[in-house]
Phi, psi and omega in degrees: 000139176221156178251137178226149174276139179221165174277162181296343180261008180294128183300326179292320176296314180300319178296317178298315181296322177297319177296319177299312181299320179295317181293316182286333172299318178295314182290323181279340181078018177216157176290120182282130176248108184295345180263355181298130178080002182271137171267157179299324179300315182289318182294340178260011182290161172303136182222154175228144182227142180231136175248142169260125180246136174291169181303330178279357177097355181281141180290132180234002179184165181202168174192156182223159178225138175223158183272118176268354184094166178054036178064026178245131176250163179229128175272133184227148165053047172282122185212142174230136180299150183305318183289345182254001183289158177087010181244011178080013183292319179299319177297321178292322175298315179298317177305312182296314181296320177295321177293320176300318180298317178297315180297328180280354177091014178288145177259346180207155174237145175235160173198163177226164178204162178276150181298333180285349182267064184298326179293325177292314179301317180297318179296317182297316179297318179297330181275002177097009174281146178239147180291139180229175175291160177309133178239359182215181182254021180297114184289346181268344184283141175231350178221138180234140185227158175214148177223128174285141178258000000 
C-alpha cells in the first residue's frame, strides 16, 4: 500500500469519494449531498488530497485537507474501502494529512463526523482530537473535533 498526493480532479479520487458518499448514504439512511452546508468561500479554499493505493495500484482509500483560514485546516472525507479496513490505512491517511497541515503552517485541525460513525469518533479521540462546539453548517455532523498542531 502506498499513499500519493493527487489533485481534486483525479478520477481515482472522485471514484473513492463516490464510494464514500454511497456508503455514508446507506449508513445515515438519507441521500448524502456533499455540498450541503458548504459556503462558496469554503468550497473554493486551498485543498490537498491523498489517495491510498493497493499494491496493484487500485484506490482503496482517500482523505482531504482544506484551509479554513486563520491557520486552521479541516480534514474531510477520510475513507477506506470495506475490503481494506483493519490494516491501519485510515491512521496512515490521517498521519499524512496532519503532516501536510503542519508543512502548510496550520496551528490547528478541525473535523466533524456523524454520530453513527463510532469507529471514526474513536480514532479521532485516540489521535488527540478533542470535542468542541459546532464550527460549521454541515447538516450531517453531530460531533465536532479540534487538535492543536
